[in-house]
C-alpha positions as CSV (number, residue, x, y, z in Angstrom):
1,X,0.0,0.0,0.0
2,X,1.3,3.4,-1.0
3,X,1.2,6.3,1.5
4,X,1.3,10.0,0.8
5,X,1.3,12.9,3.3
6,X,-1.8,15.1,3.5
7,X,0.2,18.4,3.5
8,X,1.7,18.2,0.0
9,X,0.6,14.7,-1.3
10,X,4.2,13.6,-1.4
11,X,5.0,9.9,-1.6
12,X,6.0,8.6,1.8
13,X,6.5,4.9,0.9
14,X,5.1,1.5,0.1
15,X,4.4,-0.7,3.2
16,X,5.0,-3.8,1.1
17,X,8.3,-2.8,-0.5
18,X,11.6,-3.9,1.0
19,X,14.5,-1.7,-0.4
20,X,17.1,-4.2,0.7
21,X,15.5,-7.3,-0.9
22,X,17.4,-9.1,-3.7
23,X,21.1,-9.6,-4.4
24,X,23.7,-8.3,-1.9
25,X,26.2,-5.7,-3.1
26,X,29.8,-6.9,-3.6
27,X,32.4,-6.2,-1.0
28,X,34.2,-3.9,-3.5
29,X,31.0,-1.9,-4.2
30,X,30.3,-1.4,-0.5
31,X,33.8,-0.3,0.3
32,X,33.8,2.1,-2.6
33,X,30.5,3.6,-1.4
34,X,32.0,3.9,2.2
35,X,35.2,5.4,1.0
36,X,33.4,8.2,-0.8
37,X,31.6,9.2,2.4
38,X,32.8,12.2,4.4
39,X,32.1,11.7,8.1
40,X,32.2,14.4,10.7
41,X,30.3,15.5,13.8
42,X,28.2,17.8,11.7
43,X,27.0,15.0,9.5
44,X,27.9,12.1,7.2
45,X,27.6,13.0,3.5
46,X,28.2,11.7,0.0
47,X,26.6,11.6,-3.4
48,X,23.7,9.2,-3.2
49,X,22.2,9.9,-6.7
50,X,22.6,6.6,-8.6
51,X,24.4,8.5,-11.5
52,X,27.1,9.7,-9.1
53,X,26.4,13.2,-10.4
54,X,26.2,15.6,-7.5
55,X,23.8,17.8,-9.4
56,X,21.4,14.9,-10.4
57,X,17.9,15.6,-9.1
58,X,16.9,12.0,-9.5
59,X,15.5,9.7,-6.7
60,X,17.3,6.5,-7.6
61,X,19.9,5.1,-5.1
62,X,22.1,2.1,-6.0
63,X,22.3,-1.1,-4.0
64,X,25.6,-0.4,-2.3
65,X,24.4,3.0,-1.0
66,X,21.1,1.5,0.2
67,X,23.1,-1.0,2.3
68,X,25.5,1.7,3.4
69,X,22.4,3.5,4.8
70,X,21.3,0.4,6.6
71,X,24.7,0.0,8.2
72,X,24.8,3.6,9.3
73,X,21.4,3.1,11.0
74,X,22.6,-0.1,12.7
75,X,25.7,1.8,14.0
76,X,23.5,4.5,15.4
77,X,21.3,1.9,17.1
78,X,24.4,0.1,18.6
79,X,25.4,3.3,20.3
80,X,22.2,3.1,22.4
81,X,22.8,-0.5,23.4
82,X,20.1,-3.1,24.1
83,X,16.5,-2.1,24.9
84,X,13.9,-0.3,22.9
85,X,14.3,3.5,22.4
86,X,12.0,6.1,21.0
87,X,13.6,7.4,17.9
88,X,12.6,10.2,15.6
89,X,13.3,9.7,11.9
90,X,13.1,12.6,9.4
91,X,14.5,13.9,6.2
92,X,15.1,17.0,4.2
93,X,13.5,17.5,0.8
94,X,16.1,15.8,-1.4
95,X,14.8,13.3,-4.0
96,X,16.9,10.4,-2.6
97,X,15.6,11.0,0.9
98,X,12.4,9.0,0.6
99,X,14.2,5.6,0.1
100,X,16.9,6.3,2.6
101,X,14.3,7.3,5.2
102,X,12.3,4.1,4.5
103,X,15.5,2.0,5.0
104,X,16.3,3.7,8.4
105,X,12.7,3.2,9.5
106,X,12.8,-0.5,8.7
107,X,16.2,-1.2,10.4
108,X,15.2,0.7,13.6
109,X,11.8,-1.0,13.7
110,X,13.4,-4.4,13.3
111,X,15.8,-3.6,16.2
112,X,12.8,-3.1,18.4
113,X,12.8,0.7,18.6
114,X,9.7,2.8,18.8
115,X,10.0,4.8,15.6
116,X,8.2,8.1,15.1
117,X,8.5,9.0,11.4
118,X,8.2,12.7,10.6
119,X,9.0,12.3,6.9
120,X,10.0,15.7,5.5
121,X,10.9,17.9,8.4
122,X,13.2,20.9,8.9
123,X,16.3,20.1,10.9
124,X,15.6,22.5,13.7
125,X,12.1,21.0,14.0
126,X,13.2,17.4,14.4
127,X,15.8,18.5,16.9
128,X,13.3,20.6,18.9
129,X,11.0,17.6,18.9
130,X,13.8,15.4,20.2
131,X,13.8,17.4,23.5
132,X,10.3,16.1,24.3
133,X,10.1,13.8,27.3
134,X,10.5,10.1,26.4
135,X,12.4,10.7,23.2
136,X,15.9,9.2,23.1
137,X,17.3,10.4,19.9
138,X,16.9,11.3,16.2
139,X,18.2,10.0,12.9
140,X,17.9,12.7,10.2
141,X,18.5,12.0,6.5
142,X,20.1,15.2,5.1
143,X,23.0,16.8,3.3
144,X,22.1,20.3,4.5
145,X,23.6,22.8,2.0
146,X,25.4,20.4,-0.3
147,X,24.2,20.0,-3.9
148,X,21.0,18.2,-4.7
149,X,22.6,14.8,-5.5
150,X,24.2,14.5,-2.1
151,X,22.6,13.1,1.0
152,X,23.7,11.9,4.4
153,X,22.8,11.6,8.0
154,X,22.7,13.7,11.2
155,X,22.4,11.9,14.5
156,X,21.8,13.3,17.9
157,X,19.5,13.8,20.9
158,X,18.1,16.4,23.2
159,X,17.9,19.2,20.6
160,X,21.3,18.9,18.9
161,X,23.7,16.6,17.0
162,X,25.9,14.4,19.1
163,X,29.1,15.9,20.5
164,X,32.3,15.2,18.5
165,X,33.3,12.5,21.0
166,X,30.0,10.6,20.7
167,X,30.0,11.1,16.9
168,X,33.5,9.6,16.7
169,X,32.3,6.5,18.7
170,X,29.4,6.0,16.3
171,X,31.7,6.4,13.3
172,X,34.0,3.7,14.8
173,X,31.0,1.3,15.2
174,X,30.1,2.1,11.5
175,X,33.7,1.3,10.4
176,X,33.7,-2.0,12.3
177,X,30.5,-3.0,10.5
178,X,32.0,-2.1,7.1
179,X,35.1,-4.2,7.9
180,X,33.0,-7.3,8.7
181,X,31.3,-6.8,5.3
182,X,29.6,-10.1,4.5
183,X,28.1,-10.7,7.9
184,X,27.0,-7.1,8.2
185,X,25.3,-7.1,4.8
186,X,23.4,-10.3,5.7
187,X,22.4,-8.9,9.1
188,X,20.8,-5.7,7.8
189,X,19.1,-7.6,4.9
190,X,17.6,-10.0,7.4
191,X,16.6,-7.1,9.7
192,X,14.8,-5.3,6.9
193,X,13.0,-8.5,5.7
194,X,11.8,-9.1,9.3
195,X,9.6,-6.0,9.4
196,X,6.0,-6.8,8.7
197,X,3.6,-5.1,6.3
198,X,1.5,-4.1,9.3
199,X,4.4,-2.4,11.1
200,X,5.2,-0.3,8.1
201,X,1.5,0.6,7.7
202,X,1.4,1.9,11.2
203,X,4.5,4.0,10.9
204,X,3.8,5.4,7.4
205,X,0.2,6.0,8.3
206,X,1.1,8.0,11.4
207,X,3.3,10.5,9.6
208,X,0.7,13.3,9.5
209,X,0.0,13.0,13.2
210,X,3.7,12.8,14.1
211,X,4.5,15.9,12.0
212,X,1.7,17.8,13.7
213,X,3.0,16.8,17.1
214,X,6.5,17.9,16.1
215,X,5.1,21.2,14.7
216,X,3.5,21.9,18.1
217,X,6.8,21.1,20.0
218,X,8.8,23.2,17.6
219,X,6.5,26.2,17.9
220,X,6.7,26.1,21.7
221,X,10.4,25.8,21.5
222,X,10.7,28.7,19.1
223,X,8.7,30.9,21.4
224,X,10.7,29.7,24.4
225,X,13.9,30.8,22.5
226,X,12.3,34.2,21.8
227,X,11.0,34.8,25.3
228,X,13.4,32.9,27.5
229,X,10.5,31.2,29.2
230,X,8.7,27.9,29.0
231,X,5.4,29.5,30.3
232,X,2.5,29.3,27.9
233,X,1.1,32.6,29.2
234,X,4.5,34.4,28.5
235,X,4.4,33.0,25.0
236,X,0.8,34.3,24.4
237,X,1.8,37.7,25.8
238,X,4.8,37.9,23.5
239,X,2.5,37.1,20.5
240,X,0.0,39.7,21.5
241,X,2.6,42.3,22.1
242,X,4.3,41.6,18.7
243,X,0.9,41.7,16.9
244,X,0.1,45.1,18.5
245,X,3.6,46.5,17.5
246,X,3.2,45.2,13.9
247,X,-0.3,46.5,13.6
248,X,1.1,50.0,14.4
249,X,4.1,49.6,12.2
250,X,3.5,46.7,9.8
251,X,6.4,44.5,8.7
252,X,6.3,42.3,5.6
253,X,8.6,39.3,5.0
254,X,9.2,37.3,1.8
255,X,10.3,33.7,2.2
256,X,11.9,32.0,-0.8
257,X,12.1,28.5,0.5
258,X,13.7,26.9,-2.6
259,X,11.8,23.6,-2.1
260,X,13.3,23.0,1.3
261,X,12.1,21.1,4.3
262,X,11.0,24.4,5.8
263,X,8.1,24.2,3.4
264,X,6.6,21.5,5.8
265,X,7.4,23.5,8.9
266,X,5.8,26.2,11.1
267,X,7.1,29.3,9.3
268,X,3.8,30.4,7.8
269,X,1.7,29.8,10.9
270,X,4.0,31.3,13.4
271,X,5.0,34.4,11.5
272,X,1.4,35.2,10.6
273,X,0.3,34.6,14.2
274,X,2.8,37.3,15.2
275,X,1.2,39.7,12.8
276,X,3.8,39.6,10.0
277,X,2.7,40.1,6.4
278,X,4.1,37.0,4.9
279,X,4.5,35.9,1.3
280,X,6.2,32.4,0.7
281,X,7.5,31.2,-2.6
282,X,8.8,27.7,-3.8
283,X,7.2,26.4,-0.6
284,X,6.6,22.8,-1.8
285,X,9.2,20.3,-0.6
286,X,11.4,19.3,-3.6
287,X,10.7,22.5,-5.7
288,X,14.4,23.4,-5.8
289,X,14.8,26.2,-8.3
290,X,18.4,27.2,-7.7
291,X,21.6,26.1,-6.0
292,X,21.1,25.2,-2.4
293,X,23.6,27.3,-0.4
294,X,21.7,30.4,0.7
295,X,24.5,32.9,0.0
296,X,25.6,35.3,-2.7
297,X,23.8,35.1,-6.0
298,X,21.6,32.2,-4.7
299,X,19.7,35.0,-2.9
300,X,19.0,36.9,-6.1
301,X,15.6,35.4,-6.6
302,X,14.6,36.3,-3.0
303,X,16.0,39.9,-3.5
304,X,13.9,40.3,-6.7
305,X,10.7,39.0,-5.1
306,X,11.2,41.3,-2.1
307,X,11.7,44.3,-4.3
308,X,8.5,43.5,-6.3
309,X,6.5,43.3,-3.0
310,X,8.0,46.5,-1.7
311,X,6.8,48.4,-4.7
312,X,3.3,47.3,-3.9
313,X,3.5,47.4,-0.1
314,X,6.1,49.5,1.7
315,X,5.9,47.3,4.8
316,X,7.9,44.5,3.0
317,X,11.4,45.1,4.2
318,X,13.0,41.6,4.7
319,X,13.4,38.4,2.7
320,X,14.9,35.1,3.6
321,X,16.1,32.0,1.8
322,X,17.3,28.7,3.3
323,X,19.2,25.5,2.6
324,X,17.5,22.2,2.0
325,X,17.2,21.1,5.6
326,X,16.2,24.6,6.7
327,X,18.7,25.1,9.5
328,X,20.8,27.7,7.5
329,X,19.2,30.9,6.1
330,X,20.3,34.3,5.1
331,X,18.7,37.7,4.6
332,X,17.9,40.2,1.9
333,X,16.6,43.6,2.9
334,X,15.2,46.9,1.5
335,X,17.4,49.9,1.6
336,X,14.6,52.5,2.0
337,X,16.9,55.3,0.9
338,X,17.5,53.8,-2.5
339,X,14.3,51.8,-2.5
340,X,16.1,48.7,-3.7
341,X,16.6,45.3,-2.2
342,X,20.1,44.2,-1.3
343,X,21.7,40.9,-0.3
344,X,23.0,41.0,3.2
345,X,26.3,39.0,3.5
346,X,26.3,36.1,6.0
347,X,28.8,37.7,8.4
348,X,26.6,40.8,8.7
349,X,23.5,38.7,9.3
350,X,25.3,37.1,12.2
351,X,26.7,40.4,13.4
352,X,23.2,42.0,13.6
353,X,21.8,38.9,15.4
354,X,24.6,39.1,18.0
355,X,24.1,42.9,18.4
356,X,20.4,42.4,19.0
357,X,20.7,39.6,21.5
358,X,23.5,41.3,23.4
359,X,21.5,44.5,23.6
360,X,18.4,42.6,24.9
361,X,20.6,40.8,27.5
362,X,22.1,44.1,28.7
363,X,18.7,45.7,28.9
364,X,17.7,42.9,31.3
365,X,21.0,42.7,33.1
366,X,23.6,45.4,32.7
367,X,26.4,43.9,34.5
368,X,26.5,40.0,34.5
369,X,29.3,38.3,32.6
370,X,28.2,38.1,28.9
371,X,29.7,36.5,25.9
372,X,29.4,34.5,22.7
373,X,31.0,31.5,21.1
374,X,31.8,31.5,17.3
375,X,33.7,29.5,14.8
376,X,37.3,30.3,13.7
377,X,36.4,32.2,10.5
378,X,33.8,34.5,12.1
379,X,34.8,38.1,11.3
380,X,36.7,40.2,13.9
381,X,33.8,42.6,13.7
382,X,32.1,40.3,16.3
383,X,34.9,41.1,18.8
384,X,34.3,44.9,18.3
385,X,30.5,44.5,18.8
386,X,31.3,42.4,22.0
387,X,33.6,45.1,23.3
388,X,30.7,47.6,23.2
389,X,28.6,45.4,25.4
390,X,31.5,44.5,27.8
391,X,31.2,40.9,26.5
392,X,33.8,38.2,25.6
393,X,34.2,36.1,22.5
394,X,35.4,32.5,22.4
395,X,36.3,30.6,19.2
396,X,36.0,26.9,18.3
397,X,36.7,24.9,15.1
398,X,34.1,25.1,12.3
399,X,31.1,22.9,13.0
400,X,27.9,23.3,14.9
401,X,28.7,20.6,17.4
402,X,32.0,22.4,18.3
403,X,30.5,25.8,19.0
404,X,27.6,24.2,21.0
405,X,30.1,22.2,23.1
406,X,32.2,25.2,23.9
407,X,29.2,27.4,24.7
408,X,28.1,24.8,27.3
409,X,31.5,24.9,28.9
410,X,31.5,28.7,29.0
411,X,28.0,28.7,30.5
412,X,29.1,26.2,33.2
413,X,31.7,28.8,34.2
414,X,29.0,31.4,34.9
415,X,28.9,33.4,31.7
416,X,25.6,34.3,30.0
417,X,25.8,33.2,26.3
418,X,22.5,34.2,24.7
419,X,23.7,33.6,21.2
420,X,26.4,31.6,19.5
421,X,27.0,30.2,16.0
422,X,29.0,30.3,12.9
423,X,29.3,33.9,11.5
424,X,31.0,32.6,8.4
425,X,27.7,31.2,7.1
426,X,25.2,33.5,9.0
427,X,24.0,30.6,11.2
428,X,23.1,31.9,14.6
429,X,22.1,29.6,17.5
430,X,19.9,31.4,20.0
431,X,20.0,29.8,23.5
432,X,18.5,27.4,24.5
433,X,18.6,26.1,20.9
434,X,21.5,23.9,19.9
435,X,21.1,24.2,16.2
436,X,21.1,27.1,13.7
437,X,17.6,28.3,12.8
438,X,16.5,30.9,10.3
439,X,13.3,31.5,12.4
440,X,15.5,32.6,15.3
441,X,17.2,35.1,13.0
442,X,13.8,36.4,11.8
443,X,12.5,36.8,15.3
444,X,15.7,38.6,16.3
445,X,15.4,40.9,13.3
446,X,11.8,41.7,14.1
447,X,12.8,42.8,17.6
448,X,15.8,44.8,16.2
449,X,13.5,46.7,13.8
450,X,10.4,47.2,16.0
451,X,11.8,47.4,19.5
452,X,13.5,50.8,19.6
453,X,15.2,50.2,23.0
454,X,17.5,47.6,21.4
455,X,18.7,49.9,18.6
456,X,18.9,52.8,21.0
457,X,21.2,51.0,23.4
458,X,23.5,50.0,20.6
459,X,23.7,53.6,19.2
460,X,24.3,55.0,22.7
461,X,27.3,52.6,23.1
462,X,28.7,54.1,19.9
463,X,28.0,57.7,21.1
464,X,25.6,58.1,18.2
465,X,22.0,59.3,18.0
466,X,19.4,56.9,16.6
467,X,17.2,58.5,13.9
468,X,13.6,59.1,14.9
469,X,12.5,56.6,12.2
470,X,15.4,54.2,11.8
471,X,15.8,51.6,9.2
472,X,17.8,48.3,8.9
473,X,20.2,50.2,6.6
474,X,20.9,52.6,9.5
475,X,21.9,49.8,11.8
476,X,23.9,48.0,9.1
477,X,25.9,51.3,8.6
478,X,26.6,51.4,12.3
479,X,28.3,48.0,12.3
480,X,32.1,47.9,12.5
481,X,33.5,47.9,9.0
482,X,35.2,44.8,7.7
483,X,36.1,43.1,4.4
484,X,35.7,39.3,4.5
485,X,35.9,36.5,2.0
486,X,32.5,35.0,1.4
487,X,32.3,31.2,1.8
488,X,30.7,30.7,-1.7
489,X,33.3,32.9,-3.5
490,X,35.6,31.2,-5.9
491,X,38.6,32.5,-4.0
492,X,37.4,30.8,-0.9
493,X,37.7,27.3,-2.3
494,X,40.9,25.4,-3.2
495,X,41.6,21.9,-4.4
496,X,44.7,20.5,-2.8
497,X,46.8,17.3,-3.2
498,X,48.7,17.2,0.1
499,X,47.5,15.8,3.4
500,X,46.4,18.4,5.8
501,X,49.2,17.9,8.3
502,X,51.9,18.3,5.6
503,X,50.2,21.3,4.1
504,X,50.1,23.1,7.4
505,X,53.7,22.4,8.2
506,X,54.9,23.6,4.9
507,X,52.6,26.6,5.1
508,X,54.2,27.6,8.4
509,X,57.7,27.2,6.9
510,X,56.9,29.5,4.0
511,X,55.1,32.0,6.2
512,X,58.2,32.2,8.6
513,X,60.5,32.5,5.6
514,X,58.5,35.3,4.0
515,X,57.5,37.2,7.2
516,X,60.6,39.5,7.5
517,X,60.2,40.7,4.0
518,X,56.4,41.0,4.1
519,X,56.6,42.9,7.4
520,X,58.1,46.0,5.8
521,X,55.0,46.2,3.6
522,X,52.5,45.3,6.3
523,X,53.9,48.0,8.6
524,X,52.3,50.6,6.2
525,X,49.0,49.2,7.4
526,X,50.1,49.2,11.1
527,X,50.5,45.4,11.1
528,X,53.6,44.6,13.2
529,X,53.1,41.1,14.7
530,X,51.1,37.9,14.4
531,X,49.8,35.0,16.4
532,X,48.8,31.6,15.1
533,X,45.5,30.1,16.4
534,X,44.9,26.4,15.8
535,X,41.4,25.1,16.5
536,X,40.3,21.5,17.0
537,X,36.8,20.8,18.3
538,X,36.1,23.2,21.1
539,X,39.8,23.8,21.8
540,X,42.0,26.7,20.5
541,X,45.7,26.4,20.9
542,X,47.8,29.5,20.3
543,X,51.2,28.7,18.8
544,X,52.9,27.9,15.6
545,X,54.0,24.3,14.8
546,X,52.7,20.7,14.8
547,X,52.9,20.5,18.6
548,X,49.8,22.8,18.7
549,X,47.7,20.4,16.6
550,X,46.9,16.7,16.6
551,X,46.2,14.0,14.2
552,X,44.6,13.9,11.7
553,X,45.5,17.6,11.6
554,X,42.2,18.7,10.0
555,X,41.3,21.5,12.4
556,X,41.1,25.2,11.6
557,X,44.4,27.2,11.2
558,X,44.4,31.0,11.5
559,X,47.2,33.6,11.3
560,X,46.0,36.6,13.4
561,X,47.7,39.8,12.3
562,X,48.2,42.4,15.1
563,X,48.7,46.1,15.1
564,X,51.2,48.1,17.1
565,X,48.9,47.9,20.2
566,X,48.7,44.1,19.8
567,X,45.1,44.3,18.8
568,X,43.8,42.0,16.0
569,X,43.5,43.9,12.7
570,X,43.1,41.0,10.2
571,X,43.4,37.2,9.8
572,X,44.2,34.6,7.2
573,X,42.3,31.3,7.9
574,X,42.1,27.9,6.3
575,X,40.6,24.4,6.9
576,X,39.6,21.4,4.9
577,X,35.9,20.9,4.8
578,X,34.6,17.8,6.7
579,X,31.3,17.8,4.8
580,X,32.5,18.6,1.2
581,X,35.7,17.6,-0.8
582,X,37.2,21.1,-0.7
583,X,39.7,23.2,1.2
584,X,38.4,26.5,2.4
585,X,40.4,29.8,2.7
586,X,39.3,33.1,4.1
587,X,40.7,36.5,4.8
588,X,39.1,39.1,7.2
589,X,40.3,42.7,7.5
590,X,38.8,45.3,9.9
591,X,38.1,48.6,8.2
592,X,37.5,49.3,4.5
593,X,41.0,49.1,3.0
594,X,40.5,46.9,-0.1
595,X,44.2,47.1,-0.9
596,X,45.1,45.4,2.3
597,X,42.5,42.7,1.8
598,X,43.6,42.0,-1.7
599,X,47.3,41.9,-0.6
600,X,46.5,39.4,2.2
601,X,44.3,37.2,0.0
602,X,47.0,37.0,-2.7
603,X,49.6,36.1,0.0
604,X,47.4,33.6,1.6
605,X,46.7,31.8,-1.7
606,X,50.4,31.9,-2.6
607,X,51.4,30.3,0.7
608,X,48.8,27.5,0.3
609,X,49.9,26.9,-3.3
610,X,53.6,26.7,-2.5
611,X,52.9,24.4,0.5
612,X,50.8,22.1,-1.7
613,X,53.4,22.0,-4.5
614,X,56.4,21.2,-2.3
């Protein structure tokens, strides 16, 4: 029997179909599938499209990758040990997700777990639902911002992905299953075959109810994040107050969802309940109309739609677009002086979110220890914003799990951390959330634009006067200036041949050899010294050399350039991606000196190229 969801009439699955029935894949095919998978705490990812084309929008998955999915699910289950657990299973809106999700459901059911299948669900939603009492964990089928032919898995519990340590343990269990190839293949095939038609009927037939339950939990959690309270009455008061505010000064938002899992989530209901004038586009899961990463030119459609709405209704001032699992989103806005829509770069989205959350925290408590945790390539402008609120900044390696882990450590020491995240991609995580969420960004921006006290406090810290009728452009102009490489820019990506440890050692050798000659030029920009920061997980070690990093040497590496007062003025950063087969480079310069930025970017590329060729 075929099942479809009532929301979008999407095909959920066939209760009588076993995706693992038939001939087993060869050992060679399974190993090849395994070796092409990138495994990290942020998620396991590879190209699952049967054609092996990362841009293939087809739904077919070959036999080896089906069994690879079953073994990943088995490794996830082994982490929990014996005994039934309540497990949420969900997926983003990729074409290959339906069959991978069905496999995960069958394996977990066969192992005796109580499976709640959400089908297409935004990542922040399944994670919020996992906080519910009685839920032990989630298995989420997604490749986040990767191209459409990719897919993969995120695993976790209690609102976030597993810590790097736990993720490593599950990855080891997965590897051991792969090494015992024949027995493992036979095991998962037998498990899948043992699931009855009736069991699948019950799980597939409950999707609508489970998604509605998750929607309610996610809505409550989003309001808890916005208000800092779990009290229903506080939530209702917040909604009433926001509706009154937006009735007096209307605010329109355009959402270009690009066929993402957010199309099945709470965006429309929550934002309209708050009084927002909302227009959504491409809001059917799977209706992917442009590249998935919501940065740069991929925001052009959203910008154009916002501008069209603004011409008809001057309240439309913000637009947002998201990646496929809906945990990463960025903003376009109307510059009311030029009456045009502009793309807001990811670093500025994060900077504005931090500014707003810091101001709200200081309005409540002017003196308590305050801070944020960010990833290594987050712009130095965050440090300057923090200074204005007497707040501190801690940095971790790239990866959601790393910043969340470090933030928990900082909070345990008594510091208030209302917001954390990865400025390099605009992904803010508002406490108590443990995952990036565009809804949090939108709610923060609504407060920034319509709660004058927030903007007023910021301007007073800068010794500026806030205009009587201020705009988002006014606040953007007040941010510390910086020039930063965008993550989607061609100059941010590099293909390398060397292993990461060798590359970093040779980079350091070339840097030390060139520093004396470069210093005479850099002094013209008041750069007189440097410090090397090496980030692994939630730890940052300050020092140059292999003794400040550990195997497999894949952490973040940053050369912080200091002025004559030993204050950071710029940095050159690099790290191999753990979710994509690329090496990422970035340069960040405080101020507006494009010549300095161009000089450092060329030097950084030159050092990497020389290190890779040696």
